[in-house]
MARZA-240933 format. One line per field, with one value per residue (C-alpha): residue in three letters; residue number from 1; chain; x, z, y. Coordinates in nm, 3 decimals. Example, Ala and Ser with C-alpha at 12.3 -4.5 7.8 and 13.67 -1.06 7.14 Angstrom:
<recs>
rest [ALA	SER]
nr [1	2]
kette [A	A]
xx [1.230	1.367]
zz [0.780	0.714]
yy [-0.450	-0.106]
</recs>
This chain:
<recs>
rest [MET	THR	PRO	THR	THR	ALA	GLY	SER	CYS	LEU	CYS	GLY	THR	VAL	LYS	PHE	GLN	ILE	SER	GLY	ASP	TYR	GLU	SER	PHE	PHE	LEU	CYS	HIS	CYS	LYS	ARG	CYS	ARG	LYS	GLY	THR	GLY	SER	ALA	TYR	ALA	ALA	ASN	LEU	PHE	SER	SER	THR	ALA	THR	VAL	ASN	TRP	VAL	SER	GLY	HIS	GLU	SER	ILE	GLN	THR	TYR	ARG	VAL	PRO	GLU	THR	ARG	HIS	GLU	LYS	SER	PHE	CYS	ILE	LYS	CYS	GLY	SER	ALA	LEU	PRO	SER	VAL	GLN	LEU	GLU	GLY	ALA	LEU	VAL	VAL	VAL	PRO	ALA	GLY	SER	ILE	ASP	SER	ALA	ILE	ASP	ILE	ARG	PRO	SER	ALA	HIS	ILE	CYS	PHE	ALA	SER	ARG	ALA	GLU	TRP	ASP	ALA	ARG	LEU	GLU	SER	ILE	PRO	LYS	VAL	ASP	GLY	LEU	PRO	GLY]
nr [1	2	3	4	5	6	7	8	9	10	11	12	13	14	15	16	17	18	19	20	21	22	23	24	25	26	27	28	29	30	31	32	33	34	35	36	37	38	39	40	41	42	43	44	45	46	47	48	49	50	51	52	53	54	55	56	57	58	59	60	61	62	63	64	65	66	67	68	69	70	71	72	73	74	75	76	77	78	79	80	81	82	83	84	85	86	87	88	89	90	91	92	93	94	95	96	97	98	99	100	101	102	103	104	105	106	107	108	109	110	111	112	113	114	115	116	117	118	119	120	121	122	123	124	125	126	127	128	129	130	131	132	133	134	135]
kette [A	A	A	A	A	A	A	A	A	A	A	A	A	A	A	A	A	A	A	A	A	A	A	A	A	A	A	A	A	A	A	A	A	A	A	A	A	A	A	A	A	A	A	A	A	A	A	A	A	A	A	A	A	A	A	A	A	A	A	A	A	A	A	A	A	A	A	A	A	A	A	A	A	A	A	A	A	A	A	A	A	A	A	A	A	A	A	A	A	A	A	A	A	A	A	A	A	A	A	A	A	A	A	A	A	A	A	A	A	A	A	A	A	A	A	A	A	A	A	A	A	A	A	A	A	A	A	A	A	A	A	A	A	A	A]
xx [13.276	13.159	13.357	13.539	13.636	13.895	13.902	14.027	14.026	14.298	14.488	14.459	14.281	13.965	13.994	13.707	13.605	13.282	13.159	12.907	12.809	12.716	12.390	12.460	12.722	12.573	12.732	12.493	12.485	12.228	12.309	12.352	12.604	12.794	12.809	12.911	13.197	13.299	13.297	13.075	12.915	12.933	13.047	12.880	12.832	12.508	12.426	12.120	12.303	12.662	12.797	13.060	13.336	13.520	13.882	14.005	13.908	13.533	13.542	13.666	13.357	13.086	12.768	12.583	12.222	12.053	11.752	11.420	11.582	11.739	12.063	12.354	12.731	12.976	13.331	13.654	13.666	14.045	14.087	13.731	13.738	13.403	13.333	13.069	12.738	12.462	12.130	11.757	11.781	12.049	11.882	12.132	12.511	12.643	13.016	13.199	13.399	13.701	13.729	13.796	14.158	14.109	13.995	13.622	13.463	13.159	13.142	12.912	12.550	12.421	12.455	12.163	12.001	12.172	11.939	12.080	12.443	12.670	12.667	13.045	13.012	12.946	13.156	13.465	13.607	13.806	13.979	14.349	14.443	14.766	14.930	15.040	15.031	15.037	15.378]
zz [18.092	17.798	17.758	17.426	17.266	16.986	16.717	16.373	16.104	16.060	15.789	15.970	15.686	15.887	16.229	16.447	16.787	16.967	17.214	17.470	17.684	17.575	17.709	17.621	17.495	17.329	17.198	16.918	16.799	16.518	16.179	16.017	16.278	16.252	15.872	15.898	16.140	16.032	16.400	16.678	16.748	16.687	16.983	16.949	17.176	17.143	17.221	17.159	17.264	17.133	16.824	16.574	16.457	16.154	16.202	15.871	15.592	15.584	15.204	15.258	15.451	15.290	15.451	15.356	15.464	15.431	15.207	15.387	15.734	15.988	15.982	15.849	15.871	15.793	15.694	15.548	15.171	15.186	15.467	15.539	15.910	16.080	16.166	16.359	16.192	16.262	16.230	16.262	16.103	16.346	16.661	16.729	16.708	16.682	16.745	16.686	17.006	16.810	16.626	16.948	17.026	17.367	17.690	17.748	18.090	17.999	18.008	17.785	17.895	17.747	17.485	17.250	16.993	17.196	17.067	16.719	16.822	16.615	16.722	16.779	17.019	17.331	17.615	17.507	17.860	17.818	17.494	17.548	17.577	17.405	17.446	17.095	16.784	16.814	16.751]
yy [5.613	5.402	5.080	5.037	4.708	4.691	4.425	4.330	4.064	3.801	3.990	4.325	4.504	4.567	4.730	4.845	4.972	4.890	5.154	5.035	4.741	4.390	4.249	3.887	3.645	3.339	3.021	2.924	2.563	2.607	2.457	2.800	2.915	2.585	2.623	2.989	2.920	2.571	2.481	2.348	2.686	3.059	3.271	3.612	3.913	4.111	4.474	4.687	5.006	4.973	5.144	5.029	5.259	5.122	5.236	5.093	4.857	4.926	4.882	4.522	4.412	4.205	4.079	3.762	3.714	3.376	3.450	3.494	3.478	3.715	3.514	3.716	3.718	3.998	3.910	4.046	3.983	3.940	3.683	3.564	3.655	3.706	4.069	4.265	4.335	4.582	4.404	4.467	4.812	4.930	4.798	4.519	4.492	4.135	4.093	3.762	3.704	3.579	3.912	4.103	4.195	4.356	4.192	4.157	4.129	3.922	3.543	3.337	3.373	3.047	2.777	2.840	2.608	2.336	2.065	2.134	2.079	1.857	1.491	1.502	1.798	1.592	1.454	1.650	1.676	1.351	1.453	1.530	1.896	2.006	2.348	2.444	2.227	1.848	1.699]
</recs>
């Protein structure tokens, strides 16, 4: 049986299902991924065999590609949430881990472009951990 992963954007306009297995789960620290997420890294799942079924909101998806590169990001035009994209002429499905609503059984494979990480993204183990919002 082919595994299926369900996901959506923050506002719920875009809903999708991914059918197939993921080969890798990378945490990318490159400057483009940091800019695109506004965070320390982008957490993306990759598959060369999976397919995307857009359940709703396909008309609300926009894709931005950095000129003269392979770097692209799909997102909901209403809430800005990162969404799956089909890249390399259909040969690769890239799924932002945070867009997935169902459980996934793959753990991150590697931190990539680690030498490009933000200078503040080091020795974070000692920072206090708070469940919920700080008070």
